[in-house]
C-alpha positions as a printed NumPy array, in Angstrom:
array([[-13.142,  -4.94 , -38.172],
       [-12.192,  -1.449, -37.179],
       [-15.121,   0.707, -34.869],
       [-16.665,   3.372, -36.456],
       [-16.769,   6.837, -34.465],
       [-20.534,   6.197, -33.556],
       [-19.077,   3.3  , -31.71 ],
       [-15.856,   4.654, -30.497],
       [-18.752,   7.121, -28.994],
       [-20.561,   4.2  , -27.744],
       [-17.703,   2.355, -26.126],
       [-16.575,   5.694, -24.17 ],
       [-20.052,   5.972, -23.086],
       [-20.069,   2.579, -21.572],
       [-16.604,   3.028, -20.422],
       [-17.365,   6.304, -18.241],
       [-20.769,   5.109, -17.385],
       [-19.395,   2.079, -15.334],
       [-16.151,   3.532, -14.369],
       [-18.33 ,   6.369, -12.343],
       [-20.993,   3.62 , -11.205],
       [-18.404,   1.562, -10.066],
       [-15.921,   4.186,  -8.553],
       [-19.254,   5.025,  -6.321],
       [-20.175,   1.683,  -5.348],
       [-16.093,   1.325,  -4.284],
       [-16.501,   3.932,  -2.325],
       [-19.644,   3.47 ,  -1.116],
       [-18.078,   0.225,   0.589],
       [-14.713,   2.011,   2.164],
       [-16.994,   4.034,   3.618],
       [-19.233,   1.483,   5.433],
       [-22.621,   2.373,   3.694],
       [-22.612,  -0.985,   1.51 ],
       [-20.731,  -4.114,   2.675],
       [-18.481,  -6.761,   0.464],
       [-17.531,  -5.794,  -2.915],
       [-14.752,  -6.668,  -5.256],
       [-13.457,  -3.924,  -6.964],
       [-13.472,  -3.968, -10.802],
       [-11.965,  -0.229, -11.349],
       [ -9.301,  -0.815, -13.719],
       [-10.909,  -3.845, -15.663],
       [-13.741,  -1.813, -17.145],
       [-12.011,  -2.063, -20.708],
       [-12.164,  -5.669, -20.624],
       [-15.906,  -5.858, -19.976],
       [-16.872,  -3.122, -22.181],
       [-15.06 ,  -4.043, -25.24 ],
       [-15.965,  -8.059, -24.902],
       [-19.331,  -6.468, -24.58 ],
       [-19.632,  -4.765, -27.907],
       [-17.856,  -7.939, -29.509],
       [-20.811, -10.5  , -28.963],
       [-24.309, -10.686, -30.113],
       [-27.343, -10.936, -27.207],
       [-27.648, -14.649, -28.249],
       [-24.516, -15.262, -27.543],
       [-23.513, -16.873, -23.749],
       [-21.175, -15.245, -21.484],
       [-20.239, -16.156, -18.233],
       [-18.743, -13.334, -16.491],
       [-16.498, -12.636, -13.823],
       [-16.801, -11.108, -10.446],
       [-14.771,  -8.371, -11.738],
       [-15.982,  -6.918, -14.858],
       [-19.399,  -8.115, -15.14 ],
       [-21.183,  -5.07 , -14.65 ],
       [-19.28 ,  -3.461, -17.147],
       [-19.892,  -6.306, -19.455],
       [-23.472,  -6.581, -19.001],
       [-23.803,  -2.732, -19.536],
       [-21.819,  -2.884, -22.594],
       [-24.28 ,  -5.851, -23.97 ],
       [-27.523,  -3.395, -23.334],
       [-30.249,  -3.594, -21.211],
       [-28.919,  -3.322, -17.814],
       [-28.397,   0.52 , -17.03 ],
       [-26.31 ,   2.149, -14.051],
       [-29.405,   2.502, -12.23 ],
       [-29.668,  -1.024, -12.192],
       [-26.18 ,  -1.23 , -11.363],
       [-26.052,   0.827,  -8.2  ],
       [-29.373,  -0.271,  -6.844],
       [-28.35 ,  -3.758,  -7.229],
       [-25.291,  -3.083,  -4.375],
       [-28.423,  -2.065,  -1.764],
       [-30.023,  -5.493,  -2.865],
       [-32.844,  -3.469,  -4.547],
       [-32.295,  -4.541,  -7.977],
       [-31.593,  -7.179,  -9.631],
       [-27.513,  -8.207,  -9.929],
       [-26.153,  -8.141, -13.64 ],
       [-25.702, -12.214, -13.157],
       [-29.433, -12.014, -13.563],
       [-29.99 , -13.536, -17.147],
       [-34.032, -12.202, -16.754],
       [-36.258, -12.457, -20.16 ],
       [-35.408,  -9.822, -23.2  ],
       [-31.923,  -9.646, -21.993],
       [-28.386, -11.008, -23.368],
       [-27.884, -14.925, -22.008],
       [-25.599, -14.389, -19.012],
       [-24.769, -17.329, -16.819],
       [-23.292, -16.76 , -13.67 ],
       [-20.211, -17.596, -11.618],
       [-20.197, -19.721,  -8.649],
       [-18.465, -19.43 ,  -5.013],
       [-15.444, -22.306,  -5.863],
       [-13.119, -20.668,  -8.315],
       [-12.681, -21.481, -11.557],
       [-15.482, -24.471, -11.59 ],
       [-17.873, -22.037, -13.534],
       [-15.862, -22.645, -17.017],
       [-16.861, -26.236, -17.336],
       [-20.258, -24.889, -17.416],
       [-19.266, -22.358, -20.184],
       [-18.38 , -25.759, -22.31 ],
       [-21.555, -27.79 , -21.677],
       [-23.268, -24.349, -22.454],
       [-21.393, -24.157, -25.933],
       [-22.371, -28.319, -26.579],
       [-25.807, -27.791, -25.661],
       [-25.974, -24.681, -28.081],
       [-24.552, -26.804, -30.787],
       [-26.509, -29.804, -30.419],
       [-29.285, -27.425, -31.089],
       [-28.375, -26.167, -34.094],
       [-27.434, -22.661, -33.012],
       [-24.634, -20.805, -34.433],
       [-23.761, -18.827, -30.856],
       [-20.814, -18.236, -29.358],
       [-20.027, -18.787, -25.419],
       [-17.725, -16.794, -23.923],
       [-16.072, -17.284, -20.254],
       [-14.087, -14.923, -18.132],
       [-11.718, -15.791, -15.162],
       [ -8.825, -14.442, -13.477],
       [ -5.031, -15.471, -13.281],
       [ -5.937, -17.002, -10.217],
       [ -8.399, -19.539, -11.708],
       [ -6.385, -19.769, -14.345],
       [ -4.469, -22.553, -12.255],
       [ -7.583, -24.354, -11.461],
       [ -7.681, -28.134, -12.513],
       [-11.195, -27.708, -13.762],
       [-10.287, -24.594, -16.023],
       [ -7.558, -27.168, -17.557],
       [ -9.92 , -29.655, -18.446],
       [-12.328, -27.4  , -19.634],
       [ -9.636, -25.736, -22.28 ],
       [ -8.683, -29.498, -23.292],
       [-12.599, -30.734, -23.998],
       [-12.723, -27.491, -25.815],
       [-10.248, -27.731, -28.006],
       [-10.699, -31.395, -28.542],
       [-13.923, -30.782, -29.333],
       [-13.382, -27.815, -31.717],
       [-16.365, -25.864, -29.314],
       [-17.337, -22.549, -30.473],
       [-15.902, -20.527, -27.648],
       [-13.579, -17.602, -26.212],
       [-11.635, -18.309, -22.778],
       [-10.572, -14.687, -21.417],
       [ -8.252, -14.634, -18.797],
       [ -7.813, -11.301, -17.035],
       [ -4.649, -11.209, -15.774],
       [ -4.379,  -8.702, -12.953],
       [ -0.983, -10.509, -11.977],
       [ -2.586, -10.689,  -8.213],
       [ -4.623, -13.633,  -7.187],
       [ -5.802, -12.357,  -3.868],
       [ -2.178, -11.637,  -2.301],
       [ -0.252, -14.453,  -4.578],
       [  1.548, -12.636,  -6.872],
       [  0.986, -14.127, -10.718],
       [  5.179, -14.804, -11.074],
       [  5.227, -16.981,  -7.658],
       [  1.652, -18.838,  -9.271],
       [  3.096, -20.279, -12.059],
       [  6.4  , -20.162, -14.223],
       [  4.87 , -19.332, -17.267],
       [  5.696, -15.991, -18.54 ],
       [  2.09 , -15.834, -20.031],
       [ -1.001, -17.66 , -19.821],
       [ -1.664, -17.178, -23.632],
       [  1.403, -19.465, -24.171],
       [ -0.785, -22.738, -22.845],
       [ -3.249, -22.798, -25.54 ],
       [ -1.026, -24.545, -28.037],
       [ -1.179, -27.331, -25.588],
       [ -5.183, -27.285, -26.34 ],
       [ -4.905, -26.913, -29.768],
       [ -6.205, -23.485, -29.658],
       [ -4.37 , -19.998, -30.32 ],
       [ -3.397, -17.802, -27.624],
       [ -3.576, -13.982, -27.812],
       [ -2.173, -11.773, -25.504],
       [ -3.608,  -7.952, -25.408],
       [ -3.112,  -4.616, -23.109],
       [ -6.096,  -5.573, -20.546],
       [ -6.357,  -1.532, -20.784],
       [ -6.741,  -0.814, -23.985],
       [-10.071,  -0.968, -25.032],
       [ -9.844,  -1.14 , -28.848],
       [ -7.111,  -3.751, -28.794],
       [ -9.229,  -5.817, -26.809],
       [-12.425,  -5.139, -29.022],
       [-10.578,  -6.08 , -31.914],
       [ -9.45 ,  -9.228, -30.796],
       [-12.227, -10.205, -29.044],
       [-14.628,  -9.681, -32.021],
       [-11.933, -11.806, -34.541],
       [-11.997, -14.909, -31.635],
       [-15.776, -14.312, -31.523],
       [-15.859, -14.733, -35.619],
       [-13.127, -16.705, -35.46 ],
       [-15.625, -19.605, -33.256],
       [-19.055, -18.627, -35.169],
       [-17.081, -19.985, -38.249],
       [-16.845, -23.182, -36.766],
       [-13.144, -22.938, -36.201],
       [-12.684, -23.343, -32.844],
       [-12.485, -22.058, -29.741],
       [ -9.517, -19.145, -28.555],
       [ -7.76 , -18.191, -25.25 ],
       [ -7.33 , -14.446, -24.374],
       [ -5.287, -13.334, -22.024],
       [ -5.453,  -9.639, -21.049],
       [ -3.072,  -8.229, -18.755],
       [ -3.862,  -5.203, -16.733],
       [ -3.45 ,  -3.421, -13.046],
       [ -6.478,  -3.665, -10.865],
       [ -6.322,   0.008,  -9.21 ],
       [ -7.798,  -1.524,  -5.948],
       [ -6.99 ,  -4.393,  -3.658],
       [ -8.566,  -7.616,  -3.914],
       [-11.933,  -7.125,  -1.816],
       [-12.751,  -4.488,   0.484],
       [-11.142,  -5.416,   3.737],
       [ -8.737,  -7.177,   2.454],
       [ -5.028,  -5.559,   2.831],
       [ -3.639,  -4.85 ,  -0.203],
       [  0.259,  -5.856,  -0.673],
       [  1.318,  -4.215,  -4.049],
       [  3.592,  -1.046,  -4.255],
       [  2.717,   2.335,  -4.371],
       [  4.636,   2.196,  -7.79 ],
       [  2.703,  -0.646,  -8.794],
       [ -1.161,   1.156,  -8.603],
       [  0.36 ,   4.277,  -9.849],
       [  0.869,   2.646, -12.855],
       [ -2.448,   1.202, -12.86 ],
       [ -3.899,   4.472, -13.229],
       [ -1.276,   5.874, -15.155],
       [ -2.584,   3.117, -17.975],
       [ -5.935,   4.301, -17.201],
       [ -7.848,   3.209, -20.538],
       [-10.891,   5.035, -19.861],
       [ -9.028,   8.257, -19.899],
       [ -6.931,   7.43 , -22.71 ],
       [ -9.793,   7.031, -24.934],
       [-11.514,   9.945, -24.053],
       [ -8.162,  11.647, -24.897],
       [ -7.716,   9.98 , -27.924],
       [-11.316,  10.702, -29.476],
       [-11.333,  14.42 , -28.236],
       [ -7.77 ,  14.462, -30.078],
       [ -9.317,  13.113, -33.456],
       [-11.72 ,  15.189, -33.522],
       [-14.691,  12.843, -33.199],
       [-15.734,  14.121, -29.519],
       [-15.394,  18.026, -28.226],
       [-14.29 ,  18.346, -24.705],
       [-17.82 ,  19.762, -24.312],
       [-19.526,  16.488, -25.365],
       [-16.958,  14.082, -23.679],
       [-18.1  ,  16.242, -20.341],
       [-21.594,  15.877, -21.036],
       [-21.115,  12.22 , -20.769],
       [-19.559,  11.641, -17.923],
       [-21.978,  14.37 , -16.381],
       [-25.11 ,  12.351, -17.741],
       [-23.845,   9.298, -15.976],
       [-22.692,  10.957, -13.469],
       [-26.927,  12.117, -12.653],
       [-27.954,   8.811, -13.431],
       [-25.571,   6.746, -10.504],
       [-26.393,   9.509,  -8.253],
       [-29.699,   9.383,  -8.353],
       [-29.671,   5.653,  -8.217],
       [-27.799,   6.086,  -4.463],
       [-30.316,   8.617,  -3.536],
       [-33.089,   5.518,  -4.111],
       [-30.987,   3.207,  -3.047],
       [-30.129,   4.587,   0.373],
       [-34.45 ,   5.483,   0.564],
       [-36.251,   3.193,   2.724],
       [-39.525,   0.782,   1.147],
       [-38.15 ,   0.879,  -2.962],
       [-40.744,  -1.566,  -4.179],
       [-38.886,  -3.655,  -6.396],
       [-40.688,  -5.774,  -8.79 ],
       [-38.778,  -9.408,  -9.042],
       [-39.056, -12.138, -11.636],
       [-41.725, -14.957, -10.843],
       [-39.938, -17.835,  -8.651],
       [-38.487, -20.551, -11.288],
       [-40.681, -23.367, -11.562],
       [-39.644, -27.24 , -12.098],
       [-40.312, -27.268, -15.315],
       [-38.092, -23.958, -16.191],
       [-35.393, -25.639, -13.891],
       [-35.307, -28.92 , -16.189],
       [-35.525, -27.007, -19.48 ],
       [-32.777, -25.044, -18.431],
       [-30.62 , -27.527, -17.213],
       [-30.939, -30.37 , -19.697],
       [-30.487, -30.563, -23.338],
       [-33.263, -32.493, -25.388]])
C-alpha cells in the first residue's frame, strides 16, 4: 500500500534524525571520544523502511548496522537515547524493554542469531499469535551454515518470517564477488521454497513496499520471504579498520544517498517545503547535540530496569 503524505513525512523525519545521530556517533568515534563502532551511515533506509512496516508486537532481530534506525522508526526509542547509549548512559537499541516494540539482540558470532529468530517464530506460532519475525544479517553472514539451516527450516515449516540481507558488498575486507559465485543472494530463496526479492537498499520507499508485502504475506500464513537490499556503506567495516574500497565506490554511495533523495522528492512534490525540511533537520540536530552534551556530563544518573530473575529467564527462554 503506497505511503500517504503524512507517512512520507514521518519517514523523512526518522531518516533525517537517525542520519544526524549516526553521523555524530561516527564522528565521536573517529575523534576518540567514543570507542568501537560499526557505522550505519548509508544503511538508514533499510532500518527505517522495515521499522515502519512491522507492528509493535512483531519481533525484529536487528543487525549491528541499521539497528538504531529500526528501533527509532518503530517508536519508543529516541535520538537522545541512541546517543546516550554510546556513552553507556542509556539502554541500547538492542534492549527489549517493557512497553516497547519486541526486539531480539544479535550475538557475537556472525549469523548464529538467525536460528534464534526461527525459534521465536516457532514459539509465537505455538502460542497462536499472528505475529511476524524479521531477522537482519549481512552479506558475510549469508554464507554461514547456520543461516542456511535457519532459512531451510523456516521454508519447510512455512513460518511467518522475513529474512533481510543488508548486502553492502563487503564483509569486513572480503568483497562479495570473492565470497560467492552467485550474483544475487535473493536467488537462493528458491532452494528454501520461498520468494526472493532484490531491492535497492538506498531507496526507503521501495524498501518499505517490499517489506510491507513480505510481512503481510507472512501474516497471511503464506510463509517466509528473503529480501536482499543492495547498498553501499559510507564508512569502513568498523572504526579503526582500513577501508579497502576505492574512492569512486565511496563517492557512488554518497551519490545514491536515500535520505537526500527522499528530501528532494518530498520538496519537489510539494509535500514539504524547504523550510519544513530544514525545521525537521534542525530539531533532530538540536536533540542530538543536547544528548552529546549530556553524555559528556559526569554523574549522569540513568534509571535502569531491575535484574531479570530466574522465573523471567525461564519464561523468555522456553515455550509453554
